[in-house]
mmCIF file of the C-alpha atoms, coordinates in Angstrom:
data_MODEL
# 
_entry.id   MODEL 
# 
loop_
_atom_site.group_PDB 
_atom_site.id 
_atom_site.type_symbol 
_atom_site.label_atom_id 
_atom_site.label_alt_id 
_atom_site.label_comp_id 
_atom_site.label_asym_id 
_atom_site.label_entity_id 
_atom_site.label_seq_id 
_atom_site.pdbx_PDB_ins_code 
_atom_site.Cartn_x 
_atom_site.Cartn_y 
_atom_site.Cartn_z 
_atom_site.occupancy 
_atom_site.B_iso_or_equiv 
_atom_site.pdbx_formal_charge 
_atom_site.auth_seq_id 
_atom_site.auth_comp_id 
_atom_site.auth_asym_id 
_atom_site.auth_atom_id 
_atom_site.pdbx_PDB_model_num 
ATOM 1   C CA . VAL A 1 1   ? 106.058 105.180 122.465 1.00 0.00 ? 1   VAL A CA 1 
ATOM 2   C CA . LYS A 1 2   ? 108.924 107.002 120.732 1.00 0.00 ? 2   LYS A CA 1 
ATOM 3   C CA . ILE A 1 3   ? 111.168 106.326 123.735 1.00 0.00 ? 3   ILE A CA 1 
ATOM 4   C CA . VAL A 1 4   ? 110.450 102.584 123.473 1.00 0.00 ? 4   VAL A CA 1 
ATOM 5   C CA . TYR A 1 5   ? 111.233 102.700 119.743 1.00 0.00 ? 5   TYR A CA 1 
ATOM 6   C CA . ARG A 1 6   ? 114.565 104.421 120.448 1.00 0.00 ? 6   ARG A CA 1 
ATOM 7   C CA . VAL A 1 7   ? 115.508 101.963 123.180 1.00 0.00 ? 7   VAL A CA 1 
ATOM 8   C CA . LEU A 1 8   ? 114.741 99.017  120.901 1.00 0.00 ? 8   LEU A CA 1 
ATOM 9   C CA . GLY A 1 9   ? 116.441 100.664 117.928 1.00 0.00 ? 9   GLY A CA 1 
ATOM 10  C CA . PHE A 1 10  ? 113.191 100.771 115.973 1.00 0.00 ? 10  PHE A CA 1 
ATOM 11  C CA . ASN A 1 11  ? 112.934 103.237 113.104 1.00 0.00 ? 11  ASN A CA 1 
ATOM 12  C CA . LEU A 1 12  ? 109.533 104.420 111.837 1.00 0.00 ? 12  LEU A CA 1 
ATOM 13  C CA . GLU A 1 13  ? 111.045 105.138 108.411 1.00 0.00 ? 13  GLU A CA 1 
ATOM 14  C CA . SER A 1 14  ? 111.736 101.424 108.026 1.00 0.00 ? 14  SER A CA 1 
ATOM 15  C CA . LEU A 1 15  ? 107.986 100.751 108.266 1.00 0.00 ? 15  LEU A CA 1 
ATOM 16  C CA . ARG A 1 16  ? 107.266 103.343 105.586 1.00 0.00 ? 16  ARG A CA 1 
ATOM 17  C CA . ASP A 1 17  ? 109.815 101.593 103.341 1.00 0.00 ? 17  ASP A CA 1 
ATOM 18  C CA . LEU A 1 18  ? 107.641 98.462  103.499 1.00 0.00 ? 18  LEU A CA 1 
ATOM 19  C CA . THR A 1 19  ? 104.524 100.122 102.066 1.00 0.00 ? 19  THR A CA 1 
ATOM 20  C CA . HIS A 1 20  ? 103.190 99.387  98.612  1.00 0.00 ? 20  HIS A CA 1 
ATOM 21  C CA . ALA A 1 21  ? 103.498 103.073 97.666  1.00 0.00 ? 21  ALA A CA 1 
ATOM 22  C CA . SER A 1 22  ? 107.163 103.140 98.694  1.00 0.00 ? 22  SER A CA 1 
ATOM 23  C CA . ARG A 1 23  ? 107.851 100.008 96.637  1.00 0.00 ? 23  ARG A CA 1 
ATOM 24  C CA . GLN A 1 24  ? 106.211 101.550 93.568  1.00 0.00 ? 24  GLN A CA 1 
ATOM 25  C CA . GLN A 1 25  ? 108.293 104.739 93.989  1.00 0.00 ? 25  GLN A CA 1 
ATOM 26  C CA . PHE A 1 26  ? 111.440 102.609 94.208  1.00 0.00 ? 26  PHE A CA 1 
ATOM 27  C CA . PHE A 1 27  ? 110.575 100.882 90.924  1.00 0.00 ? 27  PHE A CA 1 
ATOM 28  C CA . LEU A 1 28  ? 109.852 104.211 89.242  1.00 0.00 ? 28  LEU A CA 1 
ATOM 29  C CA . ARG A 1 29  ? 113.252 105.499 90.305  1.00 0.00 ? 29  ARG A CA 1 
ATOM 30  C CA . TRP A 1 30  ? 115.405 102.390 89.757  1.00 0.00 ? 30  TRP A CA 1 
ATOM 31  C CA . GLY A 1 31  ? 113.373 100.215 87.379  1.00 0.00 ? 31  GLY A CA 1 
ATOM 32  C CA . ARG A 1 32  ? 112.456 96.550  87.680  1.00 0.00 ? 32  ARG A CA 1 
ATOM 33  C CA . HIS A 1 33  ? 115.562 95.012  86.110  1.00 0.00 ? 33  HIS A CA 1 
ATOM 34  C CA . TRP A 1 34  ? 118.141 93.512  88.440  1.00 0.00 ? 34  TRP A CA 1 
ATOM 35  C CA . PRO A 1 35  ? 121.683 92.322  87.661  1.00 0.00 ? 35  PRO A CA 1 
ATOM 36  C CA . VAL A 1 36  ? 120.775 88.746  88.626  1.00 0.00 ? 36  VAL A CA 1 
ATOM 37  C CA . GLN A 1 37  ? 123.871 87.361  86.906  1.00 0.00 ? 37  GLN A CA 1 
ATOM 38  C CA . SER A 1 38  ? 126.105 89.537  89.104  1.00 0.00 ? 38  SER A CA 1 
ATOM 39  C CA . VAL A 1 39  ? 124.166 89.360  92.358  1.00 0.00 ? 39  VAL A CA 1 
ATOM 40  C CA . PRO A 1 40  ? 122.350 86.095  93.084  1.00 0.00 ? 40  PRO A CA 1 
ATOM 41  C CA . VAL A 1 41  ? 119.061 86.826  94.845  1.00 0.00 ? 41  VAL A CA 1 
ATOM 42  C CA . LEU A 1 42  ? 116.453 84.493  96.290  1.00 0.00 ? 42  LEU A CA 1 
ATOM 43  C CA . CYS A 1 43  ? 113.028 86.001  97.016  1.00 0.00 ? 43  CYS A CA 1 
ATOM 44  C CA . PHE A 1 44  ? 110.395 84.485  99.292  1.00 0.00 ? 44  PHE A CA 1 
ATOM 45  C CA . SER A 1 45  ? 106.701 85.268  99.029  1.00 0.00 ? 45  SER A CA 1 
ATOM 46  C CA . SER A 1 46  ? 103.666 83.768  100.680 1.00 0.00 ? 46  SER A CA 1 
ATOM 47  C CA . LYS A 1 47  ? 99.896  83.952  100.497 1.00 0.00 ? 47  LYS A CA 1 
ATOM 48  C CA . PHE A 1 48  ? 96.889  82.599  102.323 1.00 0.00 ? 48  PHE A CA 1 
ATOM 49  C CA . ASP A 1 49  ? 94.471  80.361  100.511 1.00 0.00 ? 49  ASP A CA 1 
ATOM 50  C CA . GLY A 1 50  ? 92.889  78.565  103.457 1.00 0.00 ? 50  GLY A CA 1 
ATOM 51  C CA . PRO A 1 51  ? 89.647  79.340  105.291 1.00 0.00 ? 51  PRO A CA 1 
ATOM 52  C CA . MET A 1 52  ? 89.329  82.764  106.914 1.00 0.00 ? 52  MET A CA 1 
ATOM 53  C CA . ILE A 1 53  ? 88.358  81.281  110.292 1.00 0.00 ? 53  ILE A CA 1 
ATOM 54  C CA . GLY A 1 54  ? 90.319  78.590  112.097 1.00 0.00 ? 54  GLY A CA 1 
ATOM 55  C CA . LYS A 1 55  ? 92.427  78.006  115.174 1.00 0.00 ? 55  LYS A CA 1 
ATOM 56  C CA . CYS A 1 56  ? 93.880  81.114  116.789 1.00 0.00 ? 56  CYS A CA 1 
ATOM 57  C CA . ASN A 1 57  ? 97.461  81.702  115.632 1.00 0.00 ? 57  ASN A CA 1 
ATOM 58  C CA . VAL A 1 58  ? 99.526  84.402  113.929 1.00 0.00 ? 58  VAL A CA 1 
ATOM 59  C CA . SER A 1 59  ? 98.541  83.321  110.421 1.00 0.00 ? 59  SER A CA 1 
ATOM 60  C CA . ASN A 1 60  ? 94.854  83.784  111.260 1.00 0.00 ? 60  ASN A CA 1 
ATOM 61  C CA . LEU A 1 61  ? 95.557  87.276  112.577 1.00 0.00 ? 61  LEU A CA 1 
ATOM 62  C CA . LEU A 1 62  ? 97.031  88.183  109.169 1.00 0.00 ? 62  LEU A CA 1 
ATOM 63  C CA . LYS A 1 63  ? 94.229  86.726  107.031 1.00 0.00 ? 63  LYS A CA 1 
ATOM 64  C CA . LEU A 1 64  ? 91.981  89.770  107.350 1.00 0.00 ? 64  LEU A CA 1 
ATOM 65  C CA . PRO A 1 65  ? 94.751  92.231  106.343 1.00 0.00 ? 65  PRO A CA 1 
ATOM 66  C CA . GLY A 1 66  ? 95.651  89.805  103.539 1.00 0.00 ? 66  GLY A CA 1 
ATOM 67  C CA . ALA A 1 67  ? 92.099  89.897  102.197 1.00 0.00 ? 67  ALA A CA 1 
ATOM 68  C CA . TYR A 1 68  ? 92.072  93.691  102.471 1.00 0.00 ? 68  TYR A CA 1 
ATOM 69  C CA . ILE A 1 69  ? 95.392  94.017  100.602 1.00 0.00 ? 69  ILE A CA 1 
ATOM 70  C CA . GLY A 1 70  ? 94.073  91.658  97.922  1.00 0.00 ? 70  GLY A CA 1 
ATOM 71  C CA . LYS A 1 71  ? 90.964  93.781  97.381  1.00 0.00 ? 71  LYS A CA 1 
ATOM 72  C CA . LEU A 1 72  ? 92.885  97.060  97.541  1.00 0.00 ? 72  LEU A CA 1 
ATOM 73  C CA . TYR A 1 73  ? 95.693  96.191  95.103  1.00 0.00 ? 73  TYR A CA 1 
ATOM 74  C CA . GLY A 1 74  ? 94.300  93.165  93.274  1.00 0.00 ? 74  GLY A CA 1 
ATOM 75  C CA . HIS A 1 75  ? 97.280  90.962  94.193  1.00 0.00 ? 75  HIS A CA 1 
ATOM 76  C CA . GLU A 1 76  ? 97.667  87.925  96.442  1.00 0.00 ? 76  GLU A CA 1 
ATOM 77  C CA . SER A 1 77  ? 99.081  88.570  99.899  1.00 0.00 ? 77  SER A CA 1 
ATOM 78  C CA . ASP A 1 78  ? 100.039 87.007  103.209 1.00 0.00 ? 78  ASP A CA 1 
ATOM 79  C CA . GLY A 1 79  ? 98.696  89.996  105.132 1.00 0.00 ? 79  GLY A CA 1 
ATOM 80  C CA . THR A 1 80  ? 101.945 91.961  105.133 1.00 0.00 ? 80  THR A CA 1 
ATOM 81  C CA . VAL A 1 81  ? 103.022 92.464  101.507 1.00 0.00 ? 81  VAL A CA 1 
ATOM 82  C CA . THR A 1 82  ? 101.719 91.530  98.060  1.00 0.00 ? 82  THR A CA 1 
ATOM 83  C CA . ARG A 1 83  ? 103.490 88.779  96.143  1.00 0.00 ? 83  ARG A CA 1 
ATOM 84  C CA . GLU A 1 84  ? 104.217 91.293  93.400  1.00 0.00 ? 84  GLU A CA 1 
ATOM 85  C CA . ASP A 1 85  ? 106.102 93.475  95.887  1.00 0.00 ? 85  ASP A CA 1 
ATOM 86  C CA . ALA A 1 86  ? 107.946 90.564  97.520  1.00 0.00 ? 86  ALA A CA 1 
ATOM 87  C CA . GLU A 1 87  ? 109.401 89.168  94.289  1.00 0.00 ? 87  GLU A CA 1 
ATOM 88  C CA . LEU A 1 88  ? 112.123 90.869  92.276  1.00 0.00 ? 88  LEU A CA 1 
ATOM 89  C CA . PRO A 1 89  ? 111.824 90.234  88.530  1.00 0.00 ? 89  PRO A CA 1 
ATOM 90  C CA . GLY A 1 90  ? 114.383 87.791  87.161  1.00 0.00 ? 90  GLY A CA 1 
ATOM 91  C CA . THR A 1 91  ? 115.348 86.319  90.533  1.00 0.00 ? 91  THR A CA 1 
ATOM 92  C CA . MET A 1 92  ? 114.841 82.831  91.936  1.00 0.00 ? 92  MET A CA 1 
ATOM 93  C CA . VAL A 1 93  ? 111.581 82.718  93.887  1.00 0.00 ? 93  VAL A CA 1 
ATOM 94  C CA . VAL A 1 94  ? 110.208 80.478  96.639  1.00 0.00 ? 94  VAL A CA 1 
ATOM 95  C CA . ARG A 1 95  ? 106.427 80.725  96.908  1.00 0.00 ? 95  ARG A CA 1 
ATOM 96  C CA . ALA A 1 96  ? 104.572 79.398  99.949  1.00 0.00 ? 96  ALA A CA 1 
ATOM 97  C CA . SER A 1 97  ? 100.821 79.179  100.184 1.00 0.00 ? 97  SER A CA 1 
ATOM 98  C CA . GLY A 1 98  ? 98.126  77.681  102.331 1.00 0.00 ? 98  GLY A CA 1 
ATOM 99  C CA . ASP A 1 99  ? 97.377  78.142  105.996 1.00 0.00 ? 99  ASP A CA 1 
ATOM 100 C CA . LEU A 1 100 ? 100.787 79.403  107.014 1.00 0.00 ? 100 LEU A CA 1 
# 
């Protein structure tokens, strides 16, 4: 598996950077205030709010992890990251919801 990761240029550390715990450590170190006047940033977040069972597609595969993340952290999710973690305070935000 590690050989495949190396060939594809995949870095396991990059996955750890996407965790909720890593995001919280980042905020503890750097704070939640961003120089939005100096650096324009657009954040995108999404969440599921459709039925848990439907046609078989990628969005349905992420609904179960999304429900788990919601129960674990108490925040809405698309199955990969909570909305709270996807949005930087003070930035422009695009929020998608539904059966993505």
